[in-house]
N, C-alpha and C positions, 0 to 999 in steps of 0.2 A: 720755879725754874723750868719745869717741864713745859709750862705754857709758853715760856720765852723761846724754847727750842722749836716748838711747833710753829711758832709764828715766823721763824726764819726759813722754814722749808718752802721752796718755790715749786709749785705743781705745774707740770706742762699743760699747755692748752689742748683741749680735745679737738679743736678745729684744725690743728696743723696737719695730721695724717690725711684728712679729707681734701685739703688743698693740694697736697702732693699727689694724691691719687688723681685728681682732676687734671693736673699738669701733665702727668704721665699719659693719661688717656688722650688728651688733646694732641700731644706730640706723636703718639702712635697713629692717630687718625690722619694727621697731616702727612706723616711718612707714607702711610698706605695710599693716600690720594696721589702723592707725588710719584710713587712707584707705578701705580695704575696708569697715570697719564703718559709716562714714558713707554710703557708696554703698548698702549693704544697707538701712540705715534709710530712705533716700530712696526706694528701690524699693518697700519694704514699705509706706510711707506712701501712695505713689501707688496701689498695688494696693488698699489699704483704702478710699481715697477712691473708686476706681472701683467697688468692690463695693457700697459704700453707695448710690451713685447708681443702680445697677442695681436694688437692692431698692426704692427709693422710687418710681421712675418706673413707672407701670402703664399698659398700653395700654388706652385707653378703648374700651368696647363701642360698636359702630355697627350700626344696622339697615340692611340693604340691600334694594333692590327695592321700596321703598314710595313712596307719593305724599307730597309735601311737607306736605299738611294732616294726615297721620297722625302725624308726628313728635312732636307734643305729647302724644299718647296712647300712646306707647311708652316703657317704663320698664325700667331694669335695677337693681332693688332689691338692696341688700346687707344681708340679715338679720343680726341680732345673735345669733340662737339656733342657726343652722346655716350651712353653706357650700353654695352652689349648685353648686359644682364644675364639671362639664362643661357645665352649663346656665347658667353665670353670664352669658353673653352672649346668651341667649335672651330676647327682649323679653317683657315682661309688660304686659297691659292691665288697667286698673282699672275696676270697674263697681259699681253699687249698684242693687238691685231696690227700687223705690219703690212701695208698695202700701198698701191698707187691709186690715184683718183680714178673714179668711174670703173672700179673693178668689182663692184658688188659689195663693198665693205659696209655700206649703210644698210642694205638688205640683210646681210649676214649678221650685223650687230643687233638688228631687231629680232632676229631668230634667237640669238643668245639671251637677249633681255626678256624673252617670253618664258624663260626658265625662272622659276621662283627663287632660286638660290644664286643666280648670276647677275652681276652688275657690270655693264660695260658703258663707260661714261662719255662716249662720243669722241669727236675729233678735237681734243683739248689743246693740241699744239697748233691749231689753225690761228690762234691768237699769237702774233709775232713776239710779244714781250715775254711770253712764257718759254720761248726757245731762243732768246737773244744770246745766251751763253750757257755753258754746261752747268753753272751754279743755279740758274733759274730753272733749267730742265730738271735737275735733281730735286730741287725744292718742290716742283710741281709733282714729280713722281712720288716723292715721299708723302705728299698730302693725299694723293689718290690711294696709295697702298695702305695708308693708315686709316682708310675709310672716312676721311674728313673732307673728301670732295663730294659736295652735295649736288645731285642732279636728279632729273626725273627718273633715271635708271637706278638710283640708289635703293638697295634692299635693306640697308642699315644693319641692325644687330645680327641677323641670321644669314648674312651673305656668306657663301661658300667659295666663291671665286669673284675677284674684282679686277677690272682692267679698263682699257680704252682702245681706241683705234688711232694709229700713228702713221701718217703718210710719209713715204720715204724721203720726200723733198721738204720735210718740216724739221730740219735740224738733225735728223737721225743719221744720215750718211756722213755729214760733216763731223759729227762727234761719235762715230761708231765705236772707237776703242773704249772711250769712257762708258758708253752705253752697254757694251758687252760686259765690262767689268761690273757695272751696276747690276745688270741682270743676273750675273753669276753669283755675285755677293749677296744680293737680296732674294735670290731664288725666284726670278721672274721667268715664265715660260712664254715663248714667242709663237704666235700663230701667223704664218705667212699666208696671204690671200692674194692671188693674182688671176689674171684672165689669160687663157691660152690664145684666144683670138684677139690680137692687138688691133685689128682693123675695126672690129665692133667697138672696142674701147675708144678708138679715135672718133668714131661717129657719135658716140655718147658724149664725149668731151665737146665736140663742135655743137651738138644740140644744146648742151647745158650752157655753153658760152652764149649762144643765141638767146636763150631764155633769160639770161641775166640782163641783157640789153632790151629785148623786145617786151618781155613780161606779158605774154598772152593770156595768162590766167588772172584776169581782173587786176592787172597791174602788179601782180605779186610774183616774185621769183621762187620757184620750187625745184630743188634738186631731186626730190622724190615725191611721188604722189600716192594717194590712197583710194583713188576711184578710177574706174575705166574711162569715164568721161574726160577727166583731166589728162589721163595718159594719151587718149586719142588726139586731144588738142595739141599737146606737145609733140606728138609724133608726126604732125602734118609738115613740120619743117624738114626739108631735105637739104643737107649741106652739100656744098661743092668742095671737093677735096683738092688741095693743091698738089698736083702730080709731082712737081719738082721736089717737094719736101716729103713725099709719102714714104719712100723707102728709108731715107735718113732718119725720119721720125720713128719708124718701127725699130730700126737698129738701136736708136738711142734708148728706147724703153727696154728693149732686150738687155742691153748692157747694164742698165740701172738695176733690173731684177737680178741679173747674174751677180753683180757686185754685192748687192744686199745679202744674197745667200752666202757668198764667200765671207763677207765681213762678220756675219752673225752665226756662222757655222758652229762656233764653239759654245753656243747656248742650247738649252733644251728647247726644241722647236718641232713644229709640224707644218707641212706645206700643203696648202689646199688651192684648188682652182675653182673659180666661179662656175664654169661649165660642168665640172664633175658633180658639184652639189646640185645644180639644176637638173641634171640627168638622173641623179641618184641621191635622194634625201637621206638615205641611210648613212651617208658620209657624216651626218650630224651626230650619229652614234659615236663615231671615232673622235669627234671633237669633245663630246661629253666624257668619254673615257680618258682623253688626254688631260682634261681639267679635273678628272676624278670627282665628278658630281653625279648625283642620282639621275638615272636616265628618264627623260621626259620627251613627249612629243612637242617639238618646237614649231612655232608658226609666226607669220609676218603679215601685216596688213598692207604692205607696200605692193603696188601694182607696176608691172614692167611697162616701160614706155615704148621701147623699140622692139617690135615683134616682126616675125616673118622673115622672108628672104632679104639679104643685104641689098640685092639689086633694086628693091623697092624703097630703099631708105637713103640712097645717094643720088644726087642730081646728075652727076657725070659718071655714072656707073661704067660705061663702056671704056672710058679712059682709065679708070681704076683697074678694071679687069685686064686691060692690055698691059698696064705697067707691072702688075704683079705676076702675070703668067710667065712661067719659066724661071721664077725666083724661088727661094726657100719659103717665101710668104704666100705662095699660090694657094696653099691649103686654107688660107683665111677667106678665100672667095666662096667656099662651100659652107652650107649650113652645118653648124657644129653642135647644136643641141636643140631639143624640142622646145617650142615656145607656145 
């Protein structure tokens, strides 16, 4: 009977606890891997967000050691055509040379461009399409002052002052209100450059006009020359001045200069005269102070064409002398600077 009872007892298998342990271990490992993967994704996402924010935020450039009134005239342009690299936070000042033709602006500009930190880009509005309306004028100005106007004068990344020369009859006077607003909004400084002796200017214009047609320098027209030989060839021409239009012409130029000073009086500006600079080159110190650039000795390779007394430069000098004597223009007959 005892044997029968023993035969009815069912003994549990020894393998069952081992299987359960394996299942629990596998479940624990899977859970651990899942939790770790979630943590890694969270950490990775946080790192990505941090790196993105670091790339977007840029430290703005600030000028130090300046007077409060100077701030509107300091700029940190970001050109589209190149990178300013280590000079990105070097401030740039904007300027425009405002002048009439044959007033020494070409010579003056070469002086400025001899400075390592100044870029003056020439007579850019001599091209009519650029001054066809105020929109094209502003578009051109923006390109110049953003350092994207590429010329032989460009100093690129380390420019401290950038500008160009603008003749009064190249859209400036017709759009003077918009130009004044642009200059004041953008912080552009104006450099007026005129000639005191308008008779000398007239002789220079007539000589340049003759050269455009005759082209005595090997068939080439040159408004400016860099050798004494070339200057002597161009100076051989002596114009005959139309006496009837002499005084009206001088009055017209005077009025143009006066109006330009009135129209742009509300801008930051300096007024210079060609004769003053020729007589005293220290005037160039004033210009560099006005632009707030490091002082340098400025030089030009240009050679003056018309030298000496005016009586030797005009074919009908006696008529000119007789016409101007007793008028407010009589002083133009005398030598006004050393040549």
